[in-house]
C-alpha positions in Angstrom: -12.1 13.4 -19.6 -9.2 12.6 -17.3 -10.7 14.8 -14.5 -14.0 12.9 -14.7 -12.2 9.7 -13.7 -9.8 11.4 -11.3 -12.4 13.0 -9.0 -14.4 9.8 -8.2 -11.1 8.0 -7.5 -10.1 10.7 -4.9 -13.6 10.5 -3.4 -13.4 6.7 -3.1 -9.9 7.0 -1.6 -11.1 9.5 1.0 -14.2 7.4 1.8 -12.0 4.3 2.3 -9.6 6.3 4.5 -12.5 7.5 6.6 -13.9 3.9 7.0 -10.4 2.6 7.9 -10.0 5.4 10.5 -13.4 4.6 12.0 -12.5 0.9 12.2 -9.2 1.7 13.9 -10.9 4.1 16.3 -13.5 1.5 17.2 -10.9 -1.2 17.7 -8.8 1.2 19.9 -11.9 2.1 21.9 -13.0 -1.6 22.5 -9.5 -2.9 23.1 -9.3 -2.1 26.8 -12.7 -3.7 27.5 -11.6 -6.8 25.5 -8.4 -7.0 27.5 -10.3 -6.6 30.8 -12.8 -9.3 29.8 -10.0 -11.6 28.8 -8.1 -11.1 32.1 -11.3 -11.8 34.1 -11.8 -15.0 32.1 -8.2 -16.2 32.6 -8.4 -15.4 36.3 
């Protein structure tokens, strides 16, 4: 009974971690472009 609840919880935690990692990776990848665009606008 306990394991039936425990496994989905672990799967959800892994999925959330993967989504968070993807968001961080996308932000890190787009950050230089955003900084370059902001610098061009301020110039």
